[in-house]
C-alpha positions as CSV (number, residue, x, y, z in Angstrom):
1,M,35.8,-24.4,28.1
2,N,33.2,-24.3,30.8
3,A,29.8,-22.3,30.7
4,T,31.3,-19.4,32.8
5,A,34.4,-19.1,30.6
6,C,32.2,-19.1,27.6
7,I,30.0,-16.3,29.0
8,R,33.0,-14.3,30.1
9,F,34.9,-14.8,26.3
10,V,31.5,-13.9,24.4
11,A,31.0,-10.7,26.9
12,S,34.6,-9.5,26.4
13,A,34.4,-10.0,22.8
14,T,31.0,-8.4,21.8
15,G,28.9,-7.2,24.8
16,T,28.1,-3.5,25.0
17,G,25.2,-1.7,26.6
18,D,22.3,-4.2,27.0
19,Q,24.5,-6.9,25.8
20,R,26.9,-6.2,29.0
21,L,23.6,-6.4,31.1
22,F,22.5,-9.8,29.4
23,F,25.8,-11.3,30.3
24,W,26.0,-10.1,33.6
25,V,22.6,-11.8,34.2
26,M,23.6,-14.9,32.6
27,R,26.7,-15.2,35.2
28,F,24.2,-14.5,38.1
29,M,22.0,-17.1,36.7
30,W,24.8,-19.8,36.3
31,S,25.7,-19.3,40.2
32,K,22.2,-20.0,40.9
33,M,22.3,-23.2,39.0
34,N,25.4,-24.0,40.8
35,R,23.9,-23.5,44.1
36,V,20.8,-25.6,43.3
37,R,23.2,-28.4,42.4
38,R,25.1,-28.2,45.5
39,D,21.9,-28.4,47.7
40,S,20.5,-31.5,45.8
41,V,21.4,-33.9,48.4
42,D,18.5,-33.1,50.5
43,R,15.6,-34.1,48.5
44,S,13.0,-31.8,50.3
45,R,15.4,-29.0,50.5
46,S,15.9,-29.4,46.6
47,N,12.1,-29.1,46.0
48,C,12.1,-26.1,47.9
49,N,15.1,-24.5,46.0
50,V,13.4,-25.4,42.5
51,V,10.3,-23.8,43.6
52,L,12.4,-20.5,44.6
53,N,14.3,-20.7,41.4
54,R,11.4,-20.7,39.2
55,H,10.3,-17.6,40.6
56,R,13.9,-16.4,39.8
57,W,13.8,-17.6,36.1
58,M,10.5,-15.9,35.6
59,L,11.8,-12.5,37.2
60,I,15.1,-13.0,34.9
61,A,12.9,-13.6,31.8
62,L,10.9,-10.4,32.4
63,L,14.0,-8.3,33.0
64,L,15.8,-9.6,29.9
65,S,12.7,-9.3,27.6
66,S,12.9,-5.3,28.4
67,C,16.4,-5.1,26.7
68,H,16.3,-3.6,23.3
69,Q,18.5,-3.8,20.3
70,G,17.5,-1.3,17.7
71,G,18.6,-1.0,14.2
72,P,19.1,1.9,11.8
73,T,16.2,4.2,11.9
74,F,14.9,6.8,9.4
75,S,16.4,9.5,11.3
76,D,19.9,8.2,10.6
77,I,19.5,9.3,7.0
78,A,21.2,12.6,6.1
79,P,19.4,14.1,3.5
80,V,21.9,16.2,2.1
81,E,21.2,15.5,-1.5
82,L,17.2,16.2,-1.2
83,P,15.5,19.3,-2.1
84,P,16.1,22.1,0.5
85,Q,12.5,22.3,1.5
86,F,12.2,18.7,2.1
87,S,12.5,17.7,5.7
88,P,11.7,14.1,6.5
89,V,12.0,13.9,10.2
90,R,10.5,17.4,11.4
91,A,8.1,18.4,8.9
92,P,4.3,17.5,9.4
93,R,3.2,14.9,6.9
94,P,0.3,16.1,4.6
95,H,-3.1,14.4,5.1
96,Q,-3.2,11.5,2.4
97,G,-6.2,11.9,0.2
98,S,-7.4,15.6,1.6
99,E,-8.0,16.7,-1.9
100,A,-10.0,15.4,-4.7
101,W,-7.9,16.9,-7.5
102,W,-10.3,15.9,-10.2
103,L,-12.9,18.2,-8.8
104,A,-10.8,21.1,-10.1
105,L,-11.9,20.0,-13.9
106,N,-15.4,21.0,-12.8
107,D,-17.0,18.0,-14.6
108,S,-19.8,15.9,-12.7
109,Q,-19.5,12.9,-15.2
110,L,-15.9,12.7,-14.5
111,N,-16.5,12.6,-10.8
112,S,-18.7,9.8,-11.0
113,I,-16.1,7.9,-13.2
114,V,-13.6,8.2,-10.8
115,A,-15.7,7.1,-8.0
116,R,-16.6,3.8,-9.9
117,V,-13.0,3.5,-11.1
118,E,-11.7,3.5,-7.2
119,Q,-14.5,1.0,-6.3
120,G,-14.3,-1.4,-9.3
121,N,-10.9,-1.5,-10.6
122,L,-9.3,-4.7,-10.6
123,T,-5.6,-3.6,-10.1
124,V,-7.0,-1.6,-7.0
125,A,-8.7,-4.8,-5.9
126,Q,-5.5,-6.7,-6.0
127,A,-3.5,-4.1,-4.0
128,R,-6.5,-4.3,-1.5
129,E,-6.0,-8.1,-1.0
130,R,-2.1,-7.6,-0.6
131,L,-3.1,-5.2,2.1
132,A,-5.5,-7.5,3.8
133,A,-2.7,-10.3,3.9
134,A,-0.1,-8.1,5.2
135,A,-2.6,-7.0,7.9
136,A,-3.5,-10.5,8.8
137,I,0.2,-11.2,9.1
138,S,1.0,-8.4,11.2
139,H,-1.8,-9.0,13.6
140,S,0.5,-11.9,15.2
141,A,3.8,-11.1,14.0
142,S,5.2,-11.2,17.5
143,S,3.3,-14.2,18.8
144,G,6.3,-16.4,18.4
145,F,7.9,-14.7,21.4
146,L,4.8,-15.3,23.6
147,P,4.3,-18.5,25.8
148,N,2.6,-21.1,23.8
149,V,0.8,-24.2,24.9
150,G,0.4,-27.7,23.1
151,L,-1.0,-31.1,23.7
152,S,0.9,-34.2,22.6
153,G,0.6,-38.0,23.0
154,S,2.6,-41.0,22.1
155,A,2.6,-44.8,22.6
156,T,5.6,-47.2,21.9
157,G,5.9,-51.0,22.3
158,S,8.9,-52.6,24.0
159,S,9.7,-56.1,25.1
160,S,11.2,-54.7,28.4
161,R,8.8,-54.9,31.3
162,T,10.9,-52.2,33.2
163,K,8.8,-49.6,34.5
164,V,10.0,-46.2,33.5
165,E,9.8,-43.3,35.9
166,D,11.2,-40.6,33.7
167,I,8.1,-38.6,32.3
168,S,9.5,-38.2,29.0
169,R,10.4,-41.8,28.4
170,R,7.2,-43.7,29.5
171,P,5.8,-46.1,26.8
172,A,2.3,-44.6,26.8
173,Q,1.9,-40.8,27.8
174,L,-0.2,-37.7,27.4
175,N,1.4,-34.3,27.8
176,L,0.6,-30.7,28.2
177,E,3.5,-28.9,26.9
178,T,4.5,-25.2,27.3
179,G,7.2,-23.0,25.6
180,W,8.6,-19.6,25.6
181,E,11.5,-17.9,23.8
182,I,12.2,-14.9,25.7
183,A,12.3,-11.8,23.5
184,L,15.8,-10.4,24.4
185,F,17.0,-7.0,23.0
186,G,13.6,-6.3,21.8
187,Q,13.1,-9.0,19.1
188,D,9.3,-9.2,19.7
189,K,9.1,-5.4,19.2
190,L,11.4,-5.3,15.9
191,A,9.6,-8.3,14.5
192,Q,6.0,-6.5,15.0
193,Q,7.3,-3.4,13.8
194,S,8.7,-5.0,10.7
195,A,5.2,-6.6,9.9
196,N,3.6,-3.5,10.6
197,L,5.9,-1.6,8.1
198,D,4.8,-4.1,5.6
199,R,1.3,-3.5,6.1
200,Y,1.9,0.3,5.8
201,M,3.6,-0.4,2.4
202,A,0.6,-2.4,1.2
203,A,-1.6,0.3,2.3
204,E,0.6,3.0,0.0
205,D,0.4,0.4,-2.8
206,V,-3.3,0.9,-2.5
207,N,-3.1,4.6,-2.7
208,A,-0.7,4.3,-5.6
209,A,-3.0,2.2,-7.4
210,K,-5.9,4.4,-6.9
211,L,-4.0,7.5,-7.9
212,S,-2.7,5.7,-11.1
213,V,-6.1,4.5,-12.3
214,A,-7.8,7.6,-11.4
215,A,-5.2,9.5,-13.4
216,E,-5.7,7.3,-16.4
217,A,-9.4,7.4,-16.0
218,A,-9.5,11.2,-16.1
219,T,-7.0,11.2,-19.0
220,S,-9.3,9.1,-21.0
221,Y,-12.3,11.1,-20.4
222,V,-10.4,14.4,-21.3
223,R,-9.3,12.5,-24.5
224,L,-12.7,11.5,-25.1
225,R,-14.1,15.0,-24.8
226,A,-11.5,16.5,-27.1
227,L,-12.2,13.9,-29.8
228,Q,-15.9,14.5,-29.9
229,H,-15.2,18.2,-30.3
230,Q,-12.8,17.5,-33.1
231,R,-15.3,15.2,-34.7
232,Q,-17.8,18.2,-34.7
233,N,-15.3,20.5,-35.7
234,V,-14.4,17.8,-38.7
235,D,-18.0,18.2,-39.7
236,L,-17.7,22.0,-40.0
237,L,-14.5,21.7,-41.8
238,S,-16.0,19.1,-44.0
239,S,-18.8,21.6,-45.2
240,A,-16.4,24.1,-45.8
241,K,-14.2,22.1,-47.9
242,A,-17.4,20.9,-49.8
243,K,-18.1,24.5,-50.4
244,A,-14.3,25.1,-51.5
245,R,-14.7,22.1,-54.0
246,D,-17.9,23.3,-55.5
247,V,-16.3,26.8,-56.0
248,A,-13.2,25.5,-57.4
249,T,-15.2,23.2,-59.9
250,L,-17.3,26.4,-61.0
251,R,-14.0,28.4,-61.5
252,S,-12.6,25.5,-63.6
253,K,-15.7,25.0,-65.8
254,S,-15.7,29.1,-66.3
255,G,-11.8,29.1,-67.0
256,L,-10.8,31.1,-64.0
257,A,-8.8,28.2,-62.5
258,T,-7.1,24.9,-63.7
259,R,-8.8,21.5,-63.3
260,F,-5.9,20.4,-60.8
261,E,-7.5,23.0,-58.4
262,A,-10.9,21.5,-58.6
263,Q,-9.5,17.9,-58.0
264,A,-7.1,19.0,-55.2
265,A,-10.3,20.4,-53.7
266,S,-12.3,17.2,-54.2
267,E,-9.4,15.2,-52.5
268,D,-9.4,17.3,-49.5
269,S,-13.2,17.1,-49.1
270,A,-12.7,13.0,-49.3
271,A,-9.9,13.4,-46.8
272,M,-12.3,14.8,-44.2
273,A,-14.6,11.7,-44.4
274,Q,-11.5,9.5,-43.8
275,Q,-10.6,11.7,-40.8
276,K,-14.0,11.5,-39.4
277,R,-13.8,7.7,-39.4
278,L,-10.6,7.6,-37.7
279,L,-12.1,9.8,-35.1
280,E,-15.1,7.6,-34.6
281,N,-12.7,4.7,-33.9
282,A,-10.7,6.7,-31.5
283,I,-13.6,7.8,-29.5
284,A,-14.8,4.2,-29.1
285,D,-11.4,3.2,-28.1
286,E,-11.4,5.8,-25.3
287,I,-14.9,4.6,-24.1
288,Q,-13.8,1.1,-23.9
289,C,-10.4,2.1,-22.0
290,I,-12.8,3.7,-19.3
291,A,-14.8,0.6,-19.0
292,V,-11.7,-1.4,-18.4
293,L,-10.7,0.9,-15.7
294,Q,-13.9,0.5,-14.0
295,G,-13.5,-3.2,-14.2
296,V,-16.6,-3.7,-16.6
297,K,-16.7,-5.1,-20.2
298,E,-19.4,-2.8,-21.7
299,G,-18.8,1.0,-21.7
300,D,-21.1,3.6,-20.7
301,A,-23.7,4.6,-23.4
302,T,-24.0,8.0,-22.1
303,L,-20.4,8.8,-22.9
304,S,-21.3,8.9,-26.5
305,A,-23.1,12.2,-26.2
306,M,-21.1,15.2,-26.7
307,R,-20.5,17.4,-23.6
308,P,-18.4,20.5,-23.0
309,Q,-14.6,19.7,-22.5
310,P,-13.2,19.8,-19.0
311,V,-11.7,23.4,-18.2
312,A,-8.4,23.3,-16.3
313,S,-7.8,27.0,-16.4
314,N,-9.9,27.6,-13.3
315,A,-7.6,25.6,-11.2
316,R,-5.3,27.7,-9.0
317,V,-1.8,26.4,-9.3
318,T,1.3,28.5,-8.6
319,A,4.0,26.1,-7.1
320,V,4.2,22.7,-5.6
321,P,6.2,23.1,-2.3
322,A,8.6,20.1,-1.6
323,D,6.7,19.0,1.3
324,V,3.8,18.3,-0.8
325,L,5.7,15.7,-2.4
326,R,5.8,13.6,0.6
327,Q,2.2,12.6,0.2
328,R,3.2,10.5,-2.8
329,P,2.7,6.8,-2.3
330,D,6.0,5.8,-3.5
331,I,7.7,8.3,-1.4
332,R,5.8,7.3,1.7
333,R,6.4,3.6,0.6
334,A,10.2,4.4,0.4
335,E,10.2,6.0,3.8
336,F,8.6,2.8,5.2
337,A,11.1,0.5,3.4
338,V,13.8,2.5,5.4
339,L,12.3,1.7,8.6
340,K,11.4,-1.8,7.7
341,T,15.1,-2.6,6.7
342,G,16.2,-0.9,9.8
343,A,14.2,-3.1,12.0
344,E,15.7,-6.3,10.0
345,V,19.3,-5.0,10.8
346,G,18.2,-4.9,14.5
347,I,16.7,-8.5,14.3
348,A,20.0,-9.8,12.7
349,T,22.2,-8.2,15.3
350,S,20.3,-9.8,18.1
351,D,21.0,-13.2,16.6
352,L,24.7,-12.4,17.4
353,Y,23.9,-12.9,21.2
354,P,22.5,-16.0,23.4
355,K,19.0,-17.1,23.3
356,L,17.1,-18.1,26.2
357,H,14.1,-20.7,26.3
358,L,11.8,-21.5,29.0
359,S,9.8,-25.0,28.7
360,G,7.7,-27.1,30.9
361,M,5.6,-29.9,30.5
362,I,2.8,-31.8,32.5
363,G,2.4,-35.4,31.6
364,I,0.3,-38.5,32.5
365,G,1.9,-41.7,31.6
366,S,2.2,-45.5,32.2
367,P,3.6,-48.1,33.3
368,V,5.2,-46.5,36.5
369,S,5.6,-47.9,40.0
370,G,4.7,-44.5,41.7
371,S,2.6,-41.7,40.5
372,I,1.2,-41.5,36.8
373,F,1.5,-37.7,36.8
374,G,4.8,-35.9,36.1
375,I,5.9,-32.5,35.7
376,M,9.1,-31.1,34.2
377,G,10.6,-27.8,33.0
378,G,13.3,-25.6,33.1
379,P,15.3,-23.0,31.1
380,S,17.7,-23.7,28.2
381,L,20.2,-21.2,26.9
382,Q,21.7,-21.3,23.2
383,M,25.1,-19.5,23.0
384,P,26.6,-18.7,19.6
385,I,30.4,-19.2,20.0
386,F,32.1,-20.1,16.7
387,D,29.9,-20.1,13.5
388,Y,32.7,-19.0,10.9
389,G,31.3,-15.5,10.8
390,K,27.9,-16.4,9.4
391,R,25.8,-14.2,11.7
392,L,28.1,-11.3,11.2
393,D,27.8,-11.7,7.4
394,V,24.0,-11.6,7.7
395,V,24.2,-8.3,9.6
396,E,26.5,-6.9,7.2
397,A,24.3,-8.0,4.4
398,K,21.1,-6.5,6.1
399,K,23.3,-3.1,6.8
400,A,23.9,-3.2,2.9
401,Q,20.2,-3.7,2.3
402,W,19.5,-0.8,4.5
403,R,21.9,1.4,2.8
404,E,20.4,0.4,-0.5
405,V,17.0,1.5,0.6
406,V,18.1,4.6,1.9
407,A,19.7,5.4,-1.7
408,A,16.4,4.4,-3.3
409,Y,14.5,6.5,-1.1
410,R,16.6,9.5,-2.1
411,Q,16.4,8.6,-5.7
412,A,12.7,8.5,-5.5
413,V,12.5,12.1,-3.9
414,L,14.7,13.5,-6.5
415,V,12.7,11.7,-9.2
416,A,9.4,13.0,-7.7
417,H,10.6,16.6,-7.5
418,G,12.0,16.5,-11.0
419,E,8.6,15.2,-12.3
420,A,6.6,17.8,-10.4
421,S,8.9,20.5,-11.8
422,S,8.5,19.2,-15.3
423,A,4.8,18.8,-14.8
424,L,4.5,22.3,-13.6
425,R,6.3,23.8,-16.4
426,A,4.2,21.8,-18.8
427,L,1.2,23.2,-17.1
428,L,2.1,26.9,-17.4
429,A,3.1,26.5,-21.0
430,A,-0.2,24.8,-21.8
431,R,-1.9,27.5,-20.2
432,L,-0.2,30.0,-22.4
433,E,-0.9,28.1,-25.6
434,T,-4.4,27.7,-24.4
435,A,-4.7,31.5,-24.0
436,R,-3.4,31.9,-27.5
437,A,-5.6,29.4,-29.2
438,K,-8.5,31.2,-27.7
439,S,-7.4,34.8,-28.9
440,A,-6.7,32.9,-32.4
441,Y,-10.2,31.5,-32.3
442,A,-11.9,34.9,-31.5
443,T,-10.3,36.9,-34.2
444,A,-10.9,33.8,-36.7
445,Q,-14.7,34.0,-35.9
446,K,-14.8,37.7,-36.3
447,G,-13.0,37.3,-39.9
448,S,-15.7,34.9,-40.7
449,A,-18.7,36.9,-39.7
450,Q,-17.3,40.0,-41.8
451,A,-16.6,37.7,-44.8
452,K,-20.2,36.4,-44.4
453,L,-21.4,39.8,-44.3
454,L,-19.6,40.9,-47.2
455,S,-20.7,37.9,-49.2
456,R,-24.2,38.4,-48.3
457,E,-24.0,42.2,-49.5
458,G,-22.3,41.1,-52.7
459,L,-18.9,43.1,-51.8
460,S,-17.0,39.7,-51.8
461,D,-17.2,36.3,-53.7
462,A,-17.7,33.1,-52.1
463,S,-14.4,31.9,-52.1
464,A,-13.2,34.5,-49.8
465,L,-16.1,33.4,-47.3
466,V,-15.0,29.7,-47.7
467,V,-11.2,30.6,-46.7
468,R,-12.4,32.2,-43.6
469,Q,-14.6,29.4,-42.3
470,I,-11.8,27.1,-43.1
471,E,-9.4,29.2,-41.0
472,A,-12.0,29.6,-38.1
473,A,-12.3,25.6,-38.3
474,E,-8.6,25.2,-37.9
475,T,-8.4,27.5,-35.1
476,R,-11.0,25.8,-33.3
477,R,-9.3,22.6,-33.8
478,Q,-6.1,24.2,-32.3
479,L,-8.2,25.6,-29.4
480,T,-9.5,22.1,-28.7
481,E,-6.1,20.5,-28.7
482,A,-4.8,23.3,-26.2
483,M,-7.6,22.8,-23.9
484,K,-7.0,19.0,-24.0
485,D,-3.3,19.5,-23.4
486,E,-3.9,21.7,-20.6
487,A,-6.2,19.2,-18.7
488,E,-3.8,16.4,-19.2
489,A,-0.9,18.5,-17.8
490,L,-3.0,19.4,-14.8
491,I,-3.6,15.8,-14.3
492,A,0.0,14.8,-14.8
493,L,0.9,17.6,-12.1
494,A,-1.8,16.2,-9.7
495,K,-0.1,12.6,-10.1
496,A,3.4,13.8,-9.7
497,A,2.5,15.6,-6.7
498,G,0.8,12.6,-5.0
499,G,-2.8,13.8,-5.7
500,S,-2.5,17.6,-4.9
501,F,-1.6,20.1,-7.0
502,S,-2.5,23.2,-4.8
503,A,0.2,24.9,-3.0
504,E,-2.5,26.0,-0.5
505,A,-2.8,22.3,1.0
506,P,-3.5,22.5,4.7
507,G,-0.7,22.7,6.8
508,I,1.8,23.4,3.9
509,A,3.1,26.7,2.6
510,T,6.3,27.5,0.5
511,S,9.2,29.0,1.9
512,S,8.5,32.2,0.6
513,E,5.2,32.4,2.3
514,K,6.7,31.2,5.6
515,R,9.2,34.2,5.4
516,R,6.4,36.4,4.4
517,K,4.4,35.5,7.5
518,S,7.2,35.6,9.9
519,G,8.4,39.0,8.6
520,S,4.9,40.1,9.2
């Protein structure tokens, strides 16, 4: 089977679109090569044809490099299973990092901690180095399809004294070599796109690491302040328990109560001391956790001083539109993974068709009878004909991988939507609990004040006052826990929404707001 028959066979079997153009050009090239061979009898005329054909090869190479073999793209996904407000193609992408969500907690020390965590955290540092590596690789991803130049030299010994005219076979030679693999069907663009998408995914890994460690630091800080308030509350409760123990002891001695009541009161007082020690350990653990997140071994001594709890009730959160979820780093990374795998499908498909190489060499060699200089070069064509279906299997494998990342993308969106919805429900429930705890604490404080007034006027005994004080301390403990839970729920919602819990984010509105504006 000659080359022309090979071209016709492959073109009829596989060529469509850009591939048909390619095979037409191949036939044109073959006819020109035959013409050069027929004219090679006249040496001077052959040299002229060689020069002209070099220009033809260059023109043909430029034409073929404009062909493009694309793969599946992100627009090929049918998002029928996605939330109704989610539009991966037409919706404007929210600006990443446009909102510092921790500012809603209105705590200056927390702001400083988050800033130090983002700068010094070692997990974030690792992600940054992976991003630097991906950026370096993407810088020259398509260089393999550009002309390259190299210098080589060789020397061989032989017993023969025959002088060799062939520049590539001279015993001693120094060569300046150049080669160019023509990027047919957009191979260079696909390779560059794949490398760029690797860099984009690495950037999203950095964003994900920042979001994760910032959320961990904020959660540890919220827990630290809650523990400190619980320790203070234990001090108040311990004082009330000590008074209850004294009252029970006095009543036991006067025969108004049994000795078991006095013993139980003493055990409650001792339990308060043990609880205080546990809280001290927990406080130290949270300070150490914050230090580790900041990338240092020693905790900040200023964190030991008690400060007010972060208040999450001031943050305005009504709903999380589905479009907001698109700024989650894992969702954005999944989008880029779909595009990258689509580019790999295009690269694998382009391997089904012939490859064209241009090469040349300028050499200095000896011994020769004529000139020591030599020039040689020309095109080479690699044509896949029979490979037992290996290239087709690679294409099918890449397509299967593309379908896999599409499924992973859809799964990531559904999981994100579920996490945000769950976090929003948890936040609303925590706010109701905080409001209830505030009301209960206010009522308990009033009862304690009234009992103190009655005891001072002699209208009530000391035991009633102790009971009221214990009730007030218990409701204060519940309020502290409710405020902590609400702040943690707010952090969880911000993390689930990709760093934003506001439905009023720039350029984003819920579908009800869009309908209301359009109606007005």
